[in-house]
N, C-alpha and C positions, 0 to 999 in steps of 0.2 A: 680780266682785261687789262692790258700793259696801261699806265699814266703815263702821264707829257714827261716826266723825268726819267723813265725805263724804256729800255730798246723793248719791241713785241720780239716775239722767238718764232726762229723759222726752224722745224726739223726737216734735215735729208736725207733719205735712205735710198742709198746705192750699193752695191755690195764693190763695187769698181772704185777707189780710193782719188784715182784720179777726177772723177769725175763731183764727185763730193769738195775738194780744191776748188773745179772750176766755179762751180755754184757759191760755194765760200765765198771764194773772191769776188764774186759778183755781188751779191750782196752783207758780206760781212763788216762793211764798213756802216750800214744803214737799220743792221739787226742781230740779235743773237742767235748765233748760227748752234744747234745741235745737230749730230749724225750719228747714224746707225748704220750697219756694212751688212744686214741682216732684216725678215721681218720679225724675228722674235723681239730683237733687242729693240724694234721700231717701238711696238705694242707696248714694252714694259716702261719706253719714256714716255709715250704719250698717255700711258694709264696713272704715270705716276702723282703728285703731291702738284706740282705746277707744268699743268700739260702745255704743248705748244701753242702758238698762236695760228699756225699753217705749217700743212707737212706737205713737203715737193718729195714726191714718191715715185721711186723706179718701178717699171713690173715685171722686168725678166731677171729674178733672183734665185738662187740656189734656197731649198727650205721652202718658205712661206713666201709665195708670188705678191706683189704687190696688190692683184686684183682682191687676194685674201685677204690679205693685210686690210685694205678699205672696207670689206664687207665687216670684218670684225671691228672696227672702229663705228662704223655705223650699227652695232647692234650693242654697244655697251653706252651707258648714260651719261658717262664721266667725258666720250669722247666722240658722240655722234653728231655732235655740231661744230665739230674742228671742218675748216675747210681744207682739201686735199686735192692737191693738182698734180697729175701724173707728168711726169718726165722722163721718154721712153722714146727708143727707137722704132719702138710699133706703129708702123704711121698708115696702117690701112683704115678707111672708114669703120669696118666692124668693130678693130680695135678701139675706137675713139667712142663711138656707140655700147659697146661694153664699158668703158670705166664711168661715163655719164651717168649708165644704168643703174650701179653698184653703189654711187654717191659721190662721184667727183664730181669738183666743180668747175675745172678747166683740165688742157692737155695740149702738153708743150710735147713736141719732137726731137727730139737731137737730131744731127747735132744742135746747138742750142743757142738764142741769139741773146745777149746780153739785155740792150733795152726790152725784148720781150718777154725775158723773165721779169724785171723790175719791173715794168707797167702790171702784169697778168696778176705778181704779189701784191703788189701797191694797190690795186683796187681790190683784190679780193678779202686782203685783211681790212680797207674799208669799209667792207660790205660787213662784213662779221663784226667789227666794233659796231655797226649802225645796227645791226640784230641784235647784239646783247645789251646794246642802248634800251632798244625796245623791248625787249624779254623784262628786263628791270623794271620798264615803265610799268610794263603787264601786271608782273609780283608785287609791286606796290598799288598798283590801282585796285588789285583782286584783294588784298590785303585789306586797304581800305573800305572797300564795300563788303569785305566779311565781316569786318568792326561795324561797320553802320547796321546789315542785316540784324546782328546779335543784339544789338542796341535795342533796333525797334523788336527785335522777336523777344526779348527780356521784358521788353516794356508793357509788350502785348499779354504775355503770361503774367507778370506781375498785376496787370488787370485782371485779369483770369483771376486766378488766387481771391485778389481779393472781393471781387464780385464773389465770388462760390461761398467766401466764407461770412457777407452779409447776407446770403440765404437763408444761413443756418445760425445764425449769430448768437439766437437765447440758447443755441445747446452750449452749455459750458465746456466743453471740449472741442468745439467744430475745428478751431484752425488745426490741432496738432491731430484731428481725424482724419481732414483731408489730405494731409502730408503723411500719414500710415497708409491710410487708405492706398494713395495714387503709388508710393513706393512699395507696398506689398504687391499691388499690382504691375510696375514694373521688374522687380524682382521674379515673379511669377512668370512674365513674358519672356525674361531671357532663360528661365528653364526651359520651355520650351523651343527657345532655338529660334524667336523670331529675330527679322533683321534689325539693326540699331535704330533704324528710321521708324518701325514700327512702334518698340520697346521706346522710342522718346514721344512717340506722340499719346500713348497710353497712358505717359508717366505726366504729362500737361494736360492731357484732356480728360484724366479721372477725377478730377477735382472740383468737375463740373457736374459729377452723378447727381446729387440732390439738388442742384442749383432750383427745381420744381417748386422744392418746400417754401420757397418765400410765398406761395400764395396757399399755404395750408393755416386755418386759423391757431393760434395760439394754444387756445383751449384744448385742441385736438394733438399738436405738435408737442405738447409738453403735459396732457395729460401723465397721471404717476401711475396709473393703473390700466388695466387692458381696454382696448378701445372697442364698443360696442360694433355691430354690422354697420351703421348707420356713416358712423365714424371713422373706421376701416376704408369703406367706399370712399370718402373723402381725401384720406388718406394717400390711399393708393394713386391719384390725383396726381401727386407733385410731379410721377415719370411723365406723365400727356404734357404737363405743365412747363415739366425743361424741355422738352419736345419743342415746342412752342416757342417757348424764351429764346432758344439756340437756332429755329431753324429759319431759312435763309441766308446764312453766313458764308461767304467765301471761302475764310482762312480755315485750313486743312484742320487746325486743333480743335475749330469751334464746331468743325461739322462731325470730328472722333468723338467731342465731348457730348455732341446730341443721340449721335448712335448709343455711347453708354448710359447717358440719364434716360432713354425711351427702354433701355433692356437689362439695365442690372436688376433688373428684382423678377428676371424669365428664368425659369427653373430648367433642367435639363430634360424634365420627364413630362412637360408640358403644363405645368400646374402652377405656374408665374403667374403673372401680369404686367402689362397692360395687355398683352394681346394673347398671353397663354401658347409662345412659341415653344415649339420643341426640339430638342439636338442640336446638329447643326444650322438649324431656322434663328438660331439665336446666334447674330455678330460675336466674331470670337472674343473683342474687345469687351461686347457686355458680359461675358462668360467670365473674363478673368478678372473684370470689374467685381462682378460678385459674389465672387468667394473673397475677394480681397474686402470687400466691404461688410458682409458677414462674419468674417473674423473678426474684426476691428470691433464691430458691437457685439459680437459675444465677450470677448476681452475688456470690454470698457463700462463704466457705468453710463446708465441712462436713466431719465425721471421713472421709468417701469421696472428696473433692474438694477442688481448690483454687477459689478464686476464677474464674470465666471474665470477661473485658473484658466494658465494656458493648456493645462492637459487635457482638462474636460471641453475647453473652444477645439483643440485638436480632435477629440472622440465626438465630435458634433459633426465638425467639417467630414471625417473621415466616413461616418456614416451616410453624411449628403451625397457621397461619390455613387454617382450612377443616378440619383432619382433630383436631389437640388443642384450637382455640381456635374459639368461635364468631366468625365473621368479622366482625361488628359489632363485636363486643366488640374482638378484634383491632386492629378499624381504629381506635376508641376509644383504645385504647392508646398508638397511633404519634400518635392528635393530643394524646396529653397527654404526651409524651416530654418537652418541657422540665420539665414540673413533677415528672416521674416522676425525673428525674437530681436537682432539686432534692431532692428528697425523698428520696433515697437518701443526698444528700450529708448534711444536716440529720441525719439519725439514724445516722448510722454510728456514733457512740459511745453504748454502752445508758447512761451515768449522764443524760444527756439525755432517758429516758423515765419521767418521772413524770406521770400520765395527764393530771391536769387543764391542767398547762403546757402540756403536748404540742395537746391539744384547741384549748384557747385561742389558742395561734398558726396552728391551718390558715389558709392563705389562700383567699379566694373563687378558686375555679379557672374 
């Protein structure tokens, strides 16, 4: 946009030098004039680093005519908003209609009138400047709104993460577990070629998978040995507990978190809990969370077991393909194996578990 200390630039396009001289004489005192004697040169000038603020365009030219020049200008992101005024001897109504249809803002017939040219140019440059000011304000406001939204979202996600940690706080590795598990799930989701919105949703919702454990008694949650049948039935209630805790929210992350909380212990063959869902009855987010949760449980120390090796854990996952785990999800898990091992190494220390730092470092997988 031209500032108050510089002249606005007008590109005059005409294959007749005399016509260029006339328009230059009319406008040269108030504006910087560039000229082109054919359509090809006009397009080159318009697409240069400093495009003109307005174009006066003849129609009848050899090679690319004025209509085609205008069409190409309107199809190019860098030039589609430059106002084009046709200046031509073609004075029939159909000619004017065609010019406006392809994007011209005005139509001046030859022989030209100097006062008309000056006023039309002045008017359309003023409108163009107003539009650019409005567009800039819209861009600035959009950026402000985006920043505000990100702040609100990050605050909400931080709250979700901290509440998820609180639900399992007695587990010595809880903070790192939910970071690893949620990042594993995002890596698997990407390998399944889910869209980034869904990947992000799983990443932020997965930490809520075991939020229902807040209602499980400590003597069961932290028991160092195998649970007896009655204890196991109580432990399984954490899925339904999570569903009740998270139900009724209008927030998409919470809704997805509820789905994951309810279904991350369902199994592909129908032998899981709480509902014994089978195959694709299990929501995809739950299937992805399930394999991610199991892998981290296998490779982590728990009150009832030592950590298994990566090889043994992967072998168990592989054996569960088609029974415990959706075959497609299992295949995606192994496609993401390198990323998953890197995530495990990255989040082995709970001190690294600040939410905003964590999610800002996630690579594009």
